[in-house]
KOLRO-533612 format. One line per 3 residues: their letters; for each residue x, y, z negated of C-alpha. Coordinates in Angstrom, 3 decimals. Last residue first. Example, Ala and Ser with C-alpha at 12.3 -4.5 7.8 and 13.67 -1.06 7.14 Angstrom:
sa) 13.670:-1.060:-7.140 ~ 12.300:-4.500:-7.800
end
This chain:
kka) -34.232:25.809:33.641 ~ -34.753:25.877:29.889 ~ -37.437:23.252:30.120
vke) -35.266:20.892:32.090 ~ -32.363:21.246:29.527 ~ -34.812:20.430:26.589
dlq) -36.251:17.493:28.351 ~ -32.710:16.093:28.926 ~ -32.015:16.462:25.227
epv) -35.193:14.598:24.306 ~ -34.239:11.814:26.768 ~ -30.779:11.464:25.168
tda) -31.858:11.382:21.508 ~ -32.782:7.693:21.567 ~ -29.387:6.763:22.925
add) -27.555:8.426:20.010 ~ -29.659:6.674:17.494 ~ -28.992:3.317:19.186
daa) -25.170:4.077:19.084 ~ -25.359:4.979:15.411 ~ -27.247:1.738:14.744
rcm) -24.581:-0.202:16.547 ~ -21.898:1.492:14.469 ~ -23.690:0.794:11.202
alv) -24.268:-2.971:12.083 ~ -20.668:-3.299:13.202 ~ -19.412:-1.892:9.898
dpg) -21.607:-4.223:7.799 ~ -20.866:-7.322:9.781 ~ -17.062:-6.596:9.804
yre) -16.518:-5.937:6.068 ~ -15.162:-9.186:4.718 ~ -14.244:-11.088:7.888
lks) -12.756:-8.079:9.643 ~ -11.225:-6.933:6.414 ~ -9.287:-10.355:6.187
qgv) -8.378:-10.321:9.910 ~ -6.962:-6.779:9.884 ~ -8.739:-3.565:10.332
gpv) -6.317:-0.720:9.462 ~ -5.811:0.343:13.109 ~ -8.934:-0.425:15.166
asl) -8.479:-3.327:17.621 ~ -10.233:-5.719:15.283 ~ -13.435:-3.609:15.668
aae) -13.305:-3.798:19.534 ~ -12.902:-7.570:19.404 ~ -15.543:-7.972:16.702
dtp) -18.244:-6.178:18.687 ~ -20.029:-2.800:18.663 ~ -16.960:-0.540:18.023
kte) -18.009:3.102:17.403 ~ -14.846:4.762:18.833 ~ -15.035:8.073:17.025
alv) -16.738:7.013:13.762 ~ -14.515:3.943:13.518 ~ -11.408:6.077:14.183
tlt) -12.402:8.487:11.441 ~ -13.130:5.596:8.975 ~ -9.609:4.232:9.697
adt) -8.083:7.698:8.949 ~ -10.137:7.928:5.761 ~ -8.602:4.729:4.505
fvv) -10.605:1.545:4.341 ~ -11.548:-0.876:1.581 ~ -8.315:-0.203:-0.469
yap) -8.821:3.561:0.269 ~ -11.912:3.537:-2.025 ~ -9.882:2.557:-5.065
vkq) -10.757:-0.867:-6.444 ~ -13.458:-2.157:-8.819 ~ -14.855:-4.523:-6.197
eqa) -18.488:-3.309:-6.538 ~ -17.268:0.396:-6.923 ~ -15.121:0.046:-3.777
rel) -18.047:-1.535:-1.851 ~ -20.342:1.285:-2.860 ~ -17.801:3.990:-2.015
rwe) -17.119:2.409:1.435 ~ -20.823:2.423:2.201 ~ -21.102:6.152:1.347
rlr) -18.005:6.843:3.482 ~ -19.303:4.872:6.337 ~ -22.631:6.677:6.281
efl) -20.756:10.000:6.181 ~ -18.666:8.977:9.216 ~ -21.762:7.844:11.030
avd) -23.447:11.219:10.445 ~ -20.334:13.057:11.606 ~ -20.001:11.059:14.881
vas) -16.312:11.898:15.425 ~ -15.397:12.880:18.977 ~ -12.383:14.921:17.792
pce) -11.040:17.633:20.082 ~ -7.509:17.041:21.572 ~ -4.729:19.208:20.177
gcr) -4.052:16.989:17.198 ~ -3.124:14.036:19.289 ~ -5.255:10.934:19.740
glk) -5.113:7.225:18.841 ~ -6.190:7.973:15.193 ~ -3.481:5.605:13.881
rsa) -0.890:6.887:16.226 ~ -1.802:10.385:15.294 ~ -1.399:9.720:11.611
adv) 1.913:7.912:12.086 ~ 3.555:10.748:13.963 ~ 4.874:10.270:17.483
lat) 1.989:10.057:19.916 ~ 2.887:10.555:23.604 ~ 0.474:12.833:25.335
gcg) -2.098:11.092:27.486 ~ -4.712:13.785:27.242 ~ -7.644:12.177:25.472
rcr) -6.510:8.592:24.707 ~ -3.340:10.016:23.186 ~ -0.404:7.858:23.943
ams) 1.582:5.047:22.268 ~ 3.974:4.087:25.143 ~ 7.186:4.832:23.048
rsk) 6.022:2.473:20.303 ~ 5.318:-0.418:22.669 ~ 8.625:0.044:24.546
raa) 10.528:0.074:21.220 ~ 8.847:-3.093:20.046 ~ 9.440:-4.710:23.353
ars) 13.121:-4.006:23.165 ~ 13.313:-5.082:19.549 ~ 11.476:-8.302:20.395
prs) 7.793:-8.695:19.536 ~ 6.759:-9.351:15.932 ~ 5.707:-12.929:15.218
spv) 8.945:-13.593:13.437 ~ 10.259:-17.142:13.445 ~ 9.835:-19.016:10.145
trg) 12.880:-20.455:8.463 ~ 11.930:-23.342:6.168 ~ 12.824:-23.832:2.550
ggp) 15.706:-24.980:0.416 ~ 17.292:-27.519:2.810 ~ 18.193:-25.477:5.856
rig) 18.042:-22.052:4.133 ~ 20.223:-22.796:1.147 ~ 23.606:-23.681:2.727
dlf) 24.605:-20.070:2.971 ~ 21.920:-17.960:1.409 ~ 24.391:-16.190:-0.898
rsp) 26.305:-15.058:2.084 ~ 23.341:-12.691:2.873 ~ 21.736:-12.847:6.248
krs) 23.762:-11.108:8.952 ~ 23.102:-7.640:10.397 ~ 24.044:-6.699:13.915
grg) 20.676:-6.175:15.471 ~ 21.309:-2.893:17.269 ~ 18.313:-0.585:16.508
gpq) 15.252:-0.555:18.614 ~ 13.011:-0.607:15.586 ~ 14.884:0.530:12.476
raq) 17.440:-0.804:10.041 ~ 18.527:-3.821:12.034 ~ 18.656:-7.677:11.815
swt) 16.209:-7.932:8.984 ~ 15.978:-9.897:5.733 ~ 13.434:-12.046:3.954
vsl) 13.155:-14.519:1.024 ~ 9.632:-15.653:0.371 ~ 8.595:-17.485:-2.809
her) 5.047:-18.673:-3.834 ~ 4.600:-20.651:-6.971 ~ 5.918:-19.196:-10.290
art) 8.369:-16.586:-8.770 ~ 10.505:-14.476:-11.070 ~ 13.358:-17.062:-10.684
vgv) 14.076:-15.894:-7.156 ~ 14.674:-12.297:-8.207 ~ 16.927:-13.264:-11.190
yll) 18.987:-15.496:-8.910 ~ 19.350:-12.749:-6.326 ~ 20.654:-10.520:-9.025
rre) 23.021:-13.215:-10.217 ~ 24.644:-13.189:-6.704 ~ 25.094:-9.491:-6.906
eei) 26.782:-9.943:-10.279 ~ 29.207:-12.484:-8.750 ~ 30.112:-10.124:-5.986
qdp) 31.057:-7.457:-8.578 ~ 33.166:-9.944:-10.613 ~ 34.932:-11.056:-7.466
tea) 35.829:-7.488:-6.577 ~ 34.195:-5.723:-3.513 ~ 30.642:-4.716:-4.265
ynl) 30.563:-1.526:-2.324 ~ 28.712:-3.132:0.598 ~ 25.849:-4.181:-1.584
plt) 25.534:-8.064:-1.884 ~ 22.669:-8.024:-1.218 ~ 22.459:-4.759:0.720
geh) 25.614:-4.827:2.967 ~ 25.012:-8.430:3.947 ~ 21.325:-9.279:4.150
vgv) 18.593:-10.119:1.584 ~ 16.425:-7.086:2.320 ~ 13.336:-8.614:0.644
vfv) 12.671:-10.942:-2.250 ~ 8.945:-11.574:-1.922 ~ 7.446:-13.063:-5.106
adw) 4.108:-14.779:-5.614 ~ 2.609:-16.066:-8.963 ~ 4.526:-13.273:-10.815
elg) 7.156:-13.022:-13.524 ~ 8.890:-10.446:-15.664 ~ 12.025:-10.481:-17.871
kaa) 14.152:-8.926:-15.113 ~ 12.057:-7.163:-12.524 ~ 13.504:-3.723:-13.076
hls) 16.995:-4.925:-12.145 ~ 15.662:-6.637:-9.005 ~ 14.143:-3.366:-7.916
alt) 10.352:-3.049:-8.088 ~ 7.226:-2.982:-5.981 ~ 4.292:-4.519:-7.864
vgd) 1.078:-5.289:-6.012 ~ -1.848:-3.543:-7.647 ~ -3.975:-3.455:-10.806
avp) -2.424:-0.367:-12.432 ~ -3.400:1.878:-9.607 ~ -1.223:3.523:-6.974
vhq) -1.900:7.144:-5.794 ~ -2.104:6.914:-1.992 ~ 0.743:7.445:0.442
aaa) -0.554:8.615:3.756 ~ 0.308:12.252:3.012 ~ 4.008:11.274:2.599
rad) 3.878:9.451:5.932 ~ 2.340:12.447:7.651 ~ 4.871:14.808:6.075
lea) 7.831:12.764:7.343 ~ 6.283:12.394:10.764 ~ 5.640:16.169:10.959
svd) 9.187:16.952:9.941 ~ 10.605:14.537:12.562 ~ 8.382:16.039:15.282
alv) 9.328:19.624:14.221 ~ 13.041:18.620:14.446 ~ 12.699:17.884:18.115
adp) 11.619:14.718:20.020 ~ 12.571:14.371:23.728 ~ 13.199:10.585:23.310
kaa) 9.760:9.975:21.825 ~ 9.367:6.519:20.189 ~ 13.113:5.960:19.712
vvd) 13.530:9.610:18.686 ~ 10.835:9.110:15.896 ~ 12.658:5.937:14.729
eal) 16.001:7.816:14.628 ~ 14.301:10.411:12.478 ~ 13.041:7.750:10.190
aiv) 16.501:6.368:9.934 ~ 17.572:9.807:8.884 ~ 15.008:9.783:6.059
aal) 16.106:6.315:4.996 ~ 19.745:7.530:4.836 ~ 18.567:10.328:2.623
sew) 17.060:7.846:0.228 ~ 20.231:5.604:0.358 ~ 22.395:8.660:-0.380
rer) 20.293:9.459:-3.459 ~ 20.585:5.818:-4.533 ~ 24.473:6.093:-4.152
aag) 24.580:9.260:-6.183 ~ 22.339:7.669:-8.845 ~ 24.660:4.703:-9.485
gga) 26.799:2.773:-7.120 ~ 30.521:2.920:-6.153 ~ 31.990:5.089:-3.467
ppk) 29.678:7.459:-1.670 ~ 28.278:6.303:1.683 ~ 29.991:7.538:4.859
asw) 27.778:9.369:7.303 ~ 27.487:12.220:4.903 ~ 24.537:13.817:3.116
gvs) 25.390:16.367:0.443 ~ 22.517:18.838:0.472 ~ 23.789:20.838:3.502
alv) 24.468:17.527:5.300 ~ 20.686:17.010:5.248 ~ 20.266:19.700:8.022
aat) 23.018:18.177:10.178 ~ 21.594:14.621:9.699 ~ 18.183:15.850:10.865
aaa) 19.874:17.552:13.848 ~ 21.621:14.270:14.695 ~ 18.219:12.485:14.619
adg) 16.562:15.195:16.662 ~ 19.363:14.987:19.314 ~ 17.269:13.080:21.898
aeg) 16.844:16.155:24.092 ~ 19.629:18.612:23.722 ~ 19.719:20.853:20.628
gtd) 17.719:19.834:17.586 ~ 14.817:22.260:18.135 ~ 15.890:24.683:15.366
gar) 13.186:27.314:15.695 ~ 13.195:28.596:12.164 ~ 9.913:26.778:11.464
aag) 11.639:23.411:12.285 ~ 14.514:24.307:9.916 ~ 12.105:25.169:7.157
rll) 10.204:21.952:7.554 ~ 13.362:19.955:7.646 ~ 14.521:21.653:4.469
maa) 11.252:20.979:2.655 ~ 11.125:17.368:3.684 ~ 14.755:16.793:2.625
qrv) 14.000:18.446:-0.784 ~ 10.960:16.171:-1.356 ~ 13.077:13.182:-0.381
ear) 15.901:14.237:-2.721 ~ 13.476:14.782:-5.641 ~ 11.781:11.424:-5.226
dff) 8.028:11.572:-4.897 ~ 7.990:10.340:-1.305 ~ 9.773:7.108:-2.349
rea) 7.602:6.274:-5.398 ~ 9.475:7.095:-8.529 ~ 11.309:4.221:-10.198
grv) 10.933:1.451:-12.829 ~ 7.916:-0.121:-11.298 ~ 6.185:1.050:-8.173
vya) 2.596:0.008:-8.269 ~ 0.508:-1.099:-5.263 ~ -3.039:-0.965:-3.893
vga) -3.425:-2.779:-0.390 ~ -5.168:-0.803:2.335 ~ -2.999:-2.319:5.023
dsl) -1.523:1.099:5.927 ~ -0.810:1.699:2.324 ~ 0.909:-1.659:2.029
aqe) 3.071:-0.881:5.033 ~ 3.935:2.543:3.953 ~ 4.808:1.606:0.332
yne) 6.764:-1.365:1.748 ~ 8.770:0.820:4.203 ~ 9.497:3.339:1.386
sqa) 10.547:0.706:-1.289 ~ 14.070:0.224:0.164 ~ 15.255:3.501:-1.446
nvr) 14.872:1.802:-4.848 ~ 17.871:-0.514:-4.214 ~ 18.179:-4.293:-4.277
flv) 14.456:-5.170:-3.507 ~ 11.589:-7.059:-5.109 ~ 7.977:-7.255:-3.787
aie) 5.710:-8.580:-6.399 ~ 2.340:-10.385:-6.370 ~ 0.313:-11.436:-9.510
rap) -1.208:-7.937:-9.918 ~ -2.647:-8.286:-6.433 ~ -4.690:-11.302:-7.599
vga) -4.044:-14.541:-5.606 ~ -7.406:-15.764:-4.223 ~ -6.731:-16.939:-0.754
tml) -7.634:-13.456:0.622 ~ -5.059:-12.034:-1.739 ~ -2.495:-14.398:-0.406
rgi) -3.417:-13.581:3.222 ~ -3.127:-9.793:2.475 ~ 0.280:-10.333:0.841
ega) 1.373:-12.185:3.942 ~ 0.387:-9.188:6.104 ~ 2.158:-6.763:3.838
vwe) 5.350:-8.936:3.976 ~ 5.147:-9.017:7.801 ~ 4.715:-5.276:8.021
aea) 7.700:-4.755:5.666 ~ 9.942:-6.987:7.706 ~ 8.768:-5.538:10.956
ved) 9.638:-2.038:9.736 ~ 13.001:-3.291:8.424 ~ 14.040:-4.595:11.822
phe) 14.271:-7.765:14.035 ~ 12.943:-10.007:11.263 ~ 14.505:-13.035:9.607
ifv) 12.449:-15.368:7.463 ~ 13.123:-17.779:4.646 ~ 10.013:-19.316:3.130
aep) 9.934:-21.418:-0.067 ~ 7.873:-24.597:0.287 ~ 4.400:-24.615:-1.179
gpp) 3.960:-26.188:-4.594 ~ 5.045:-29.304:-6.498 ~ 3.668:-29.815:-10.028
rqa) 5.317:-27.943:-12.811 ~ 8.132:-29.184:-14.956 ~ 11.104:-28.043:-12.817
elv) 14.567:-28.992:-13.944 ~ 17.032:-26.193:-14.125 ~ 20.806:-26.570:-13.865
vgk) 22.048:-24.395:-16.707 ~ 23.760:-21.116:-16.713 ~ 26.383:-20.251:-14.110
sdr) 27.806:-16.778:-13.398 ~ 30.758:-17.183:-15.826 ~ 31.737:-20.447:-14.230
ras) 31.871:-19.101:-10.725 ~ 28.992:-19.412:-8.379 ~ 28.808:-21.839:-5.498
rlv) 25.782:-23.752:-6.782 ~ 24.255:-20.621:-8.234 ~ 21.932:-19.873:-5.361
ana) 21.180:-23.559:-4.955 ~ 19.781:-23.846:-8.459 ~ 17.363:-20.927:-7.784
vnv) 16.322:-22.425:-4.391 ~ 15.592:-25.869:-5.985 ~ 13.642:-24.135:-8.758
vqp) 11.341:-22.437:-6.268 ~ 10.460:-25.763:-4.603 ~ 10.222:-27.563:-7.952
tsr) 7.414:-25.097:-8.994 ~ 8.304:-22.283:-11.365 ~ 7.493:-21.244:-14.950
ydr) 7.954:-24.342:-17.123 ~ 11.674:-24.866:-16.277 ~ 13.214:-27.578:-18.463
flr) 16.872:-26.579:-18.809 ~ 17.348:-25.369:-22.471 ~ 20.949:-26.011:-23.473
vtr) 21.833:-26.420:-27.178 ~ 25.172:-25.426:-28.662 ~ 25.861:-26.113:-32.361
asp) 28.494:-23.775:-33.761 ~ 31.204:-25.157:-36.108 ~ 34.096:-23.676:-33.990
hrq) 32.502:-20.128:-34.063 ~ 34.710:-17.863:-31.980 ~ 35.385:-20.659:-29.526
afd) 31.732:-21.728:-29.501 ~ 30.627:-18.197:-28.743 ~ 32.975:-17.893:-25.817
lly) 30.238:-17.950:-23.014 ~ 27.859:-15.734:-25.033 ~ 30.428:-13.183:-26.004
gpr) 31.923:-13.448:-22.522 ~ 28.668:-12.272:-21.018 ~ 29.754:-8.670:-21.676
aga) 27.180:-5.993:-21.008 ~ 28.701:-2.443:-20.678 ~ 26.089:-0.687:-18.473
fsy) 27.682:-1.807:-15.171 ~ 27.696:-5.285:-16.752 ~ 23.888:-5.195:-16.573
itq) 23.043:-8.170:-14.351 ~ 23.938:-11.115:-16.596 ~ 21.082:-13.469:-15.773
apd) 23.247:-16.510:-14.927 ~ 24.918:-16.233:-18.343 ~ 21.636:-17.022:-19.933
gvv) 20.984:-16.092:-23.593 ~ 20.228:-17.119:-27.080 ~ 22.044:-16.410:-30.267
cid) 21.426:-17.906:-33.670 ~ 23.250:-16.549:-36.683 ~ 24.011:-17.813:-40.248
drd) 27.753:-17.506:-39.911 ~ 28.820:-15.419:-42.963 ~ 32.054:-13.439:-43.411
glw) 30.444:-10.106:-42.655 ~ 27.233:-10.728:-40.656 ~ 25.998:-7.203:-40.359
ldl) 29.501:-5.983:-39.553 ~ 29.921:-8.600:-36.789 ~ 26.511:-7.489:-35.290
lrq) 27.654:-3.893:-35.158 ~ 30.863:-4.923:-33.483 ~ 28.919:-6.990:-30.994
qlp) 26.634:-3.964:-30.262 ~ 29.743:-1.832:-29.593 ~ 31.295:-4.458:-27.364
svd) 28.143:-4.730:-25.334 ~ 25.510:-7.581:-25.630 ~ 23.657:-8.398:-22.437
qye) 24.470:-12.120:-22.440 ~ 22.851:-12.229:-25.903 ~ 19.415:-11.877:-24.369
dvv) 17.893:-12.623:-27.879 ~ 19.855:-12.356:-31.106 ~ 18.618:-14.109:-34.329
fhh) 20.122:-13.271:-37.677 ~ 19.583:-14.738:-41.158 ~ 20.699:-13.172:-44.483
yqa) 19.427:-9.641:-44.104 ~ 18.952:-7.351:-47.145 ~ 21.988:-8.350:-49.151
rva) 24.112:-7.933:-46.027 ~ 22.691:-4.395:-45.602 ~ 23.463:-3.467:-49.191
eav) 27.005:-5.054:-49.039 ~ 27.844:-3.139:-45.883 ~ 26.576:0.141:-47.366
gpn) 28.702:-0.355:-50.524 ~ 31.765:-1.348:-48.492 ~ 31.605:2.108:-46.802
adl) 33.956:2.729:-43.830 ~ 32.896:-0.144:-41.574 ~ 29.133:-0.130:-42.480
lgv) 28.706:3.573:-42.126 ~ 30.879:3.774:-38.973 ~ 29.005:0.952:-37.289
aal) 25.674:2.528:-37.981 ~ 26.862:5.885:-36.762 ~ 28.330:4.359:-33.655
lid) 25.057:2.592:-32.831 ~ 23.026:5.828:-33.306 ~ 25.812:7.644:-31.392
emd) 24.992:5.515:-28.300 ~ 21.450:7.016:-28.344 ~ 22.717:10.647:-28.387
ivg) 23.557:12.915:-31.299 ~ 22.795:16.538:-32.132 ~ 24.361:19.397:-34.108
rdt) 24.644:21.776:-31.250 ~ 28.468:22.285:-31.608 ~ 28.903:18.623:-32.146
kld) 26.977:17.678:-29.104 ~ 28.942:20.239:-27.095 ~ 32.313:18.672:-28.304
eya) 31.139:15.222:-27.234 ~ 30.202:16.593:-23.811 ~ 33.462:18.291:-23.371
ayv) 35.318:15.131:-24.109 ~ 33.181:13.198:-21.531 ~ 33.619:16.071:-18.988
rav) 37.407:15.884:-19.395 ~ 37.331:12.037:-19.070 ~ 35.236:12.292:-15.889
tea) 37.808:14.760:-14.607 ~ 40.634:12.315:-15.228 ~ 38.579:9.581:-13.474
dvg) 38.059:11.438:-10.334 ~ 34.677:12.908:-9.395 ~ 33.039:12.718:-5.845
ave) 31.225:9.473:-6.430 ~ 31.787:8.091:-9.942 ~ 34.044:5.056:-9.882
rha) 34.549:1.997:-12.026 ~ 36.950:-0.880:-11.209 ~ 37.087:-2.069:-14.863
nms) 40.770:-1.699:-15.122 ~ 40.667:1.664:-13.452 ~ 37.881:2.764:-15.740
alp) 39.826:1.754:-18.795 ~ 42.900:3.611:-17.704 ~ 41.152:6.798:-16.952
yqe) 38.784:6.464:-20.016 ~ 41.249:6.172:-22.863 ~ 41.526:9.903:-23.561
prv) 37.710:10.162:-23.613 ~ 37.364:7.198:-26.101 ~ 36.388:3.802:-24.983
nsv) 34.506:1.571:-27.487 ~ 32.641:-0.183:-24.631 ~ 29.304:1.272:-25.774
kaw) 30.884:4.721:-25.559 ~ 32.534:4.298:-22.149 ~ 29.432:2.904:-20.628
eie) 27.235:5.716:-21.988 ~ 29.731:8.279:-20.682 ~ 29.644:6.631:-17.212
sal) 25.778:6.697:-17.271 ~ 25.875:10.433:-18.085 ~ 28.324:11.056:-15.323
drl) 26.195:9.168:-12.877 ~ 23.135:11.135:-13.859 ~ 25.012:14.346:-13.385
var) 26.153:13.115:-9.955 ~ 22.491:12.654:-8.956 ~ 21.512:15.993:-10.467
dtg) 24.079:17.914:-8.338 ~ 27.565:18.660:-9.388 ~ 30.019:21.510:-9.485
vrc) 32.711:20.536:-11.991 ~ 34.191:23.576:-13.682 ~ 35.001:21.754:-16.900
rna) 32.694:23.962:-18.805 ~ 30.106:23.542:-16.011 ~ 30.462:19.642:-16.310
aag) 29.861:19.931:-20.114 ~ 26.819:22.075:-19.609 ~ 25.499:19.478:-17.126
vis) 26.104:16.611:-19.533 ~ 24.243:18.618:-22.244 ~ 21.274:19.141:-19.792
lkr) 21.344:15.437:-19.037 ~ 20.837:14.466:-22.570 ~ 17.601:16.376:-22.927
eai) 15.934:15.390:-26.240 ~ 19.205:15.115:-28.254 ~ 18.644:12.835:-31.263
qpl) 18.582:14.964:-34.496 ~ 21.506:14.736:-36.917 ~ 21.247:12.185:-39.758
dag) 20.251:14.180:-42.892 ~ 22.904:15.549:-45.226 ~ 24.746:14.389:-48.406
tvq) 27.227:12.536:-46.274 ~ 27.095:8.969:-47.769 ~ 23.643:8.883:-49.292
pwf) 22.226:11.102:-46.510 ~ 23.662:8.679:-43.812 ~ 22.350:5.478:-45.597
yra) 18.615:5.570:-44.735 ~ 18.754:7.260:-41.402 ~ 21.620:5.092:-40.356
qrl) 19.853:1.853:-41.227 ~ 16.645:2.632:-39.358 ~ 18.667:3.931:-36.471
aas) 20.740:0.803:-36.235 ~ 17.611:-1.476:-36.263 ~ 15.855:0.654:-33.639
hft) 19.018:0.747:-31.486 ~ 19.579:-2.945:-31.611 ~ 15.910:-3.589:-30.716
raq) 13.719:-4.867:-33.506 ~ 12.062:-7.975:-35.020 ~ 11.995:-7.654:-38.789
vge) 10.146:-10.652:-40.186 ~ 7.353:-9.832:-42.616 ~ 4.606:-12.083:-41.388
vgl) 4.502:-15.744:-40.154 ~ 1.300:-17.603:-39.350 ~ 2.426:-18.909:-35.953
srl) 0.257:-16.348:-34.191 ~ 2.016:-13.657:-36.278 ~ 5.377:-14.974:-35.106
rgr) 4.206:-14.761:-31.461 ~ 3.162:-11.144:-31.893 ~ 6.437:-10.158:-33.535
meg) 8.398:-11.713:-30.659 ~ 6.204:-10.023:-28.093 ~ 6.739:-6.598:-29.835
aar) 10.577:-7.116:-29.821 ~ 10.450:-8.059:-26.111 ~ 8.382:-4.992:-25.299
ttf) 10.701:-2.789:-27.381 ~ 13.583:-3.889:-25.270 ~ 17.041:-5.206:-26.031
tva) 16.623:-7.835:-28.698 ~ 17.281:-8.241:-32.437 ~ 15.725:-10.663:-34.938
lvr) 16.451:-9.868:-38.539 ~ 15.384:-12.258:-41.274 ~ 15.671:-11.523:-44.926
rpd) 12.032:-10.366:-45.312 ~ 10.845:-13.642:-43.862 ~ 12.627:-15.537:-46.698
fag) 14.089:-18.542:-44.770 ~ 14.583:-22.127:-45.875 ~ 11.017:-22.447:-47.382
alv) 9.801:-24.886:-44.700 ~ 7.283:-22.375:-43.495 ~ 9.924:-19.644:-43.190
gha) 12.526:-21.832:-41.345 ~ 9.858:-23.285:-39.060 ~ 8.511:-19.807:-38.185
irh) 12.086:-18.572:-37.450 ~ 12.787:-21.741:-35.254 ~ 9.386:-21.401:-33.659
tia) 10.241:-17.829:-32.655 ~ 13.543:-19.009:-31.333 ~ 12.174:-21.765:-29.157
rtk) 9.181:-20.001:-27.792 ~ 11.356:-16.994:-26.865 ~ 13.640:-19.397:-24.994
gtg) 10.823:-21.096:-23.080 ~ 12.708:-22.581:-20.174 ~ 11.507:-20.074:-17.575
aga) 14.939:-18.921:-16.650 ~ 17.710:-21.032:-18.210 ~ 18.421:-21.008:-21.916
ivc) 21.957:-21.412:-23.341 ~ 21.184:-21.538:-27.131 ~ 24.164:-20.973:-29.497
vpg) 23.555:-21.891:-33.187 ~ 25.863:-20.788:-35.943 ~ 25.203:-22.379:-39.440
sla) 21.772:-23.246:-40.819 ~ 18.184:-23.808:-39.588 ~ 18.764:-26.099:-36.665
aav) 15.216:-27.573:-36.443 ~ 13.940:-24.918:-34.111 ~ 16.791:-25.342:-31.656
erq) 16.510:-29.121:-31.610 ~ 12.759:-28.796:-31.091 ~ 13.424:-26.574:-28.044
epd) 15.607:-29.322:-26.689 ~ 13.071:-32.109:-27.357 ~ 10.023:-30.198:-26.091
las) 8.105:-28.108:-28.551 ~ 4.482:-28.053:-29.842 ~ 5.246:-30.731:-32.444
lvd) 7.694:-28.538:-34.249 ~ 5.156:-25.932:-35.434 ~ 2.598:-28.559:-36.232
pva) 5.151:-30.570:-38.207 ~ 5.860:-27.535:-40.414 ~ 2.171:-27.143:-41.438
m) 0.246:-23.941:-40.469
end
């Protein structure tokens, strides 16, 4: 490919990046502005122009996916031989090559089970911890190592950085950290951070190693530079030596990993450290519509300097306005989102192009439930599905055991308090743990279980633990195995680097975004950047939602996030909720009763069937089987799981009630407007035929009775 062809495909700012083939270059690239395009075309232009030897170029990024994408784009531009790697991959390659030459031995093996070593270190220090706290200790050790903080330095460094591990003081963390390092030495293993430390040590202490590496690589490109840690920056400095042939690209507005050691200051202060640097700002947003871009810019309008990137300018045609909507509770919020997703899919938006993004993983449960009830396939990205999480499985087991033991929860209405008492045995407390991390996520999951218990009590004031346990089991059983082609459920952290046609950013209220433990100005700004990342994942459809209360009937005391101040009036429209008021919602739930005996229905499965487990089923078995065969055929035609057409519970209700008109069919749980239009004629025809068959058999049955008499 000719050089002009490479440059002609770029906009003016991207072309400026690609044409800058010497000296330090700093690219401040906003979301959706084509940063990967700019830097890959820069490398290709340099190679094709003869300025770069591809074997002497090292491009580093933070994920294997990003490195693979970079290699693929370079191949499509006709450039082979460039090393595109993650920091860890590049460091490991060098360490494995030079370590034997320097020490006379192979590089130690990388530990397969890091958490077990952290656990052994905690035991050595007589620190009793559960798995969540062990994960937090492991994360804290990682932060210390990438921040060049030794065990004895940790207490002061953690205080200065406002870091906490729930239930463990800083001095104890330092002792566990030291014991962890000793255990690794005893076992002859290293961890992922040691790979970077080994490469830094080899280059720093051995001039011959440094000279060999610098002879190998002359040109450096660093992607996502806002996420560089002090240790990675030290390695980069050693790779460069006294040279300055480096191009860095990043966005300070997308710095969301400071908890893991990322320092946006390296990007922001690049020009100070390299006075001759050329700075280029990419601001043309090719991903999102003007409506989405306006919201993104507004989110950052009140941000501090270190949280701001560029002011984006949308290049796409206009699209629908962003939607800002408040709901009475989290259940209503999730049901509204599921309904909107159904409408988008009916309008032609593929499920894989829709995402629901939240601040903490524990928020996924309501959305898993709502999508499952709506028959929409989904994928949970970057985390376990709610009912697969260890703490939720443990909670279900404990509640089941307590219910079998005869613990009824005391006085009527105490089932929620009894649930909290049972979960207190595994570390639950009314006060959330200090700081974030795995311990906080565990607490959030247990809080969701207790909220479920409060929901059961709201529907059935005399509920006991057995009712709570049954509801938890019913919800877990209703969750279907997700498929690859489904709606994405992900945390805001897990969504970084991805994009979808339609995005729902949910739970955007005070206490969740920002989280209530985000107290310092730096922590608040990082929360703001998380919202910015979520908003900028959307290409065309953007909805931002929040709720006044956790569960139906709860006190609506929540306020929308401070980050939405001044955005809602001009950045979109506020849509009133179609869900009934909290009082009406509670009354409606409490009056759900069995159509056979009138007993209040508490668990989700019974409410969907419209009868309790004690009443006999009136299922027309032949109709049920015909419906199942029909469902299988439709699922195969559409290449979706069978439950996406209708769940077994919905088929059961159809085979019991045999609706013969659209009004009756639409009243069946799991039959929304889109399914009524798509499947209604077939289902009604089968139900009517079943009714006709039943009517035809009545005279014969009467004749048999007369004959017997």
